[in-house]
C-alpha positions as CSV (number, residue, x, y, z in Angstrom):
1,M,55.3,152.9,370.3
2,T,57.1,155.8,371.0
3,T,55.6,159.0,369.9
4,V,57.7,162.3,370.0
5,F,56.4,166.0,369.5
6,I,59.1,168.3,367.1
7,A,58.3,171.6,366.9
8,G,60.3,174.5,367.4
9,S,60.3,179.0,366.8
10,I,59.1,180.2,364.1
11,S,62.0,182.2,363.1
12,I,64.3,178.9,362.9
13,R,64.4,178.0,358.9
14,H,67.1,175.8,358.6
15,L,68.1,172.5,361.0
16,H,71.2,172.7,362.8
17,P,73.3,169.5,361.9
18,K,72.8,168.6,365.6
19,V,69.4,168.5,365.3
20,R,69.3,166.7,361.9
21,E,70.9,163.9,364.0
22,R,68.7,163.9,366.4
23,I,65.9,163.4,364.0
24,M,67.7,160.8,362.2
25,N,68.1,158.9,365.5
26,I,64.3,159.2,365.8
27,V,64.1,157.8,362.5
28,R,66.1,155.1,363.0
29,Q,64.4,153.9,365.7
30,E,61.0,153.9,363.7
31,F,59.2,156.4,366.9
32,D,56.1,158.0,365.9
33,V,56.5,161.7,364.9
34,V,54.0,164.2,365.7
35,V,54.5,168.0,363.8
36,G,52.4,171.1,363.2
37,D,51.9,172.8,360.5
38,A,53.6,176.6,361.0
39,D,56.0,177.7,358.8
40,G,59.6,177.9,360.2
41,A,60.9,175.4,362.7
42,D,57.9,173.1,361.5
43,T,58.1,173.3,358.3
44,A,62.1,172.7,358.0
45,I,61.6,169.8,360.2
46,Q,58.7,168.3,357.4
47,Q,60.9,168.6,354.7
48,F,63.9,167.0,356.7
49,L,61.3,164.1,357.0
50,H,60.2,164.1,353.6
51,A,63.9,164.4,352.2
52,M,64.3,160.4,354.3
53,A,61.0,159.3,353.0
54,Y,59.8,159.1,356.7
55,R,56.1,157.9,356.8
56,R,55.4,157.3,360.8
57,V,54.7,161.2,360.4
58,T,51.2,163.0,361.7
59,V,50.7,166.7,360.9
60,F,48.7,168.5,363.5
61,C,46.8,171.6,363.1
62,S,44.3,173.7,364.2
63,G,41.2,174.4,362.1
64,Q,40.1,172.5,358.6
65,A,43.2,172.3,356.5
66,P,47.1,172.3,357.5
67,R,49.3,175.4,356.3
68,N,51.7,172.9,355.7
69,N,52.3,169.3,354.9
70,I,55.0,168.6,353.0
71,G,55.1,164.7,352.9
72,Q,51.4,164.3,352.5
73,W,51.4,162.8,356.4
74,P,48.0,161.7,357.6
75,V,46.6,165.0,359.2
76,R,45.2,165.1,362.8
77,R,42.9,168.2,362.7
78,I,41.7,169.8,366.3
79,H,38.5,171.6,366.9
80,T,38.8,174.9,368.6
81,T,36.2,177.5,369.8
82,Q,39.2,180.0,369.8
83,R,39.1,182.8,367.2
84,P,41.1,181.8,364.2
85,G,44.0,183.2,363.9
86,T,45.2,183.6,367.6
87,R,47.3,182.6,369.6
88,A,45.1,180.4,371.5
89,F,44.0,179.2,368.3
90,F,46.9,177.8,367.0
91,T,48.2,176.5,370.9
92,A,45.1,173.9,370.8
93,K,47.3,172.1,368.5
94,D,49.9,171.8,369.8
95,I,48.2,170.9,373.2
96,A,47.1,167.9,371.9
97,M,50.4,167.3,370.8
98,A,51.7,167.4,374.2
99,N,49.2,165.2,375.2
100,I,49.8,162.1,373.0
101,A,53.6,162.2,372.8
102,D,55.8,160.4,375.3
103,S,58.8,163.0,375.0
104,G,59.9,165.8,372.7
105,L,62.7,167.6,370.9
106,M,62.6,171.2,370.7
107,I,64.5,173.9,368.4
108,W,64.6,177.3,370.2
109,D,65.6,180.6,369.3
110,A,65.8,181.8,372.8
111,K,63.1,184.2,372.5
112,S,59.4,182.4,371.1
113,S,57.0,181.6,373.8
114,G,55.3,179.2,371.7
115,T,58.2,176.7,371.7
116,L,58.6,177.6,375.7
117,G,55.1,176.9,376.3
118,N,56.0,173.5,374.8
119,V,58.0,172.4,376.9
120,I,55.8,173.6,379.7
121,E,53.3,171.7,378.4
122,L,55.2,168.2,378.7
123,L,56.4,168.7,381.8
124,N,53.2,169.3,383.1
125,R,52.4,166.3,381.6
126,Q,55.0,164.6,383.2
127,K,57.0,164.4,379.9
128,Y,60.7,165.4,379.1
129,S,62.3,167.4,376.1
130,W,65.6,168.1,374.8
131,V,65.5,171.6,373.8
132,F,68.5,172.7,371.1
133,I,69.1,176.7,372.1
134,D,69.8,178.4,368.8
135,P,71.5,180.6,369.8
136,P,74.1,179.2,372.0
137,T,73.6,175.9,369.8
138,R,73.7,173.1,372.6
139,F,70.8,170.5,373.9
140,L,69.2,171.2,377.4
141,A,67.7,168.0,378.7
142,V,64.2,169.6,380.4
143,K,63.2,167.0,383.1
144,C,62.1,169.6,386.1
145,A,61.6,173.0,386.8
146,E,64.4,174.2,387.6
147,R,65.8,173.6,383.7
148,I,62.9,175.9,383.3
149,E,64.6,178.5,385.2
150,A,68.3,177.5,382.9
151,L,66.4,177.9,379.4
152,L,64.7,181.2,381.0
153,S,68.3,182.3,382.0
154,C,68.9,182.2,377.9
155,M,66.3,185.0,377.0
156,S,66.9,188.6,376.7
157,T,65.3,191.1,379.3
158,S,62.6,191.8,376.5
159,A,62.0,188.3,375.5
160,R,61.1,187.1,378.6
161,L,59.1,189.4,379.9
162,Q,56.9,188.7,376.8
163,A,57.6,185.1,377.8
164,Q,56.0,186.1,381.6
165,R,53.2,188.2,380.0
166,K,51.9,185.2,377.3
167,L,52.5,182.1,379.3
168,G,51.8,183.6,383.2
169,L,55.0,182.4,384.1
170,E,54.8,183.8,388.0
171,H,51.4,181.6,388.0
172,V,53.3,178.4,385.9
173,L,56.5,178.0,387.6
174,P,55.4,177.7,391.3
175,A,53.0,175.0,390.2
176,L,55.8,173.0,387.9
177,H,57.7,173.2,391.2
178,V,55.1,171.6,393.1
179,N,54.2,169.7,390.3
180,T,57.6,167.8,390.0
181,R,58.8,167.3,393.4
182,Q,55.2,165.4,394.1
183,S,55.7,163.2,390.9
184,N,58.3,160.6,390.8
185,L,59.1,161.8,386.8
186,F,59.9,159.4,383.7
187,T,59.8,156.3,385.9
188,Q,59.8,154.9,381.9
189,D,62.3,157.1,380.8
190,V,63.5,156.8,376.9
191,S,65.8,160.1,376.9
192,G,68.3,157.9,375.3
193,A,66.3,157.0,371.8
194,L,66.8,161.4,371.6
195,H,71.0,161.1,371.4
196,A,72.8,161.3,368.4
197,A,74.0,158.2,367.4
198,H,78.1,158.5,367.6
């Protein structure tokens, strides 16, 4: 069964109709969904899935209990030795979702290092993402390191510098280029599953 990691930036509190259409397509395909417990996009995703009464959802959290679990879905608690409340503490659940997922649907404000980091974590595992960039409200398929560069071109100088500091992009990007050149990526490409039905 295909598992999709759906996540997004904390600044995004409402899902664009294009994103809702993609999620509805995932529901129609009856794919498993993994989602985080944060405010912002995670909560908006949960609200939308709950409104559709979708049950194939697992909420991931770092620590003992999820901050948000609107549908009262099963919870996967990720143990981490990182200090509670830190970026590394919350990143532990994102890494776990990247490990279990087959692909990702990311809703990105062109600023968030966390959402960008999720795309990179998936790509490091030879898994693709569809990234909805808002603004300018368009999708980008990320299947290779060059597409990470395309995402970075959407960022302001200050946001990119912050991502560089938080994610260590000067080391991450060269490694991604090597990884994607050496790997036969996406041999079982299910990218059509994330396309909206027309």
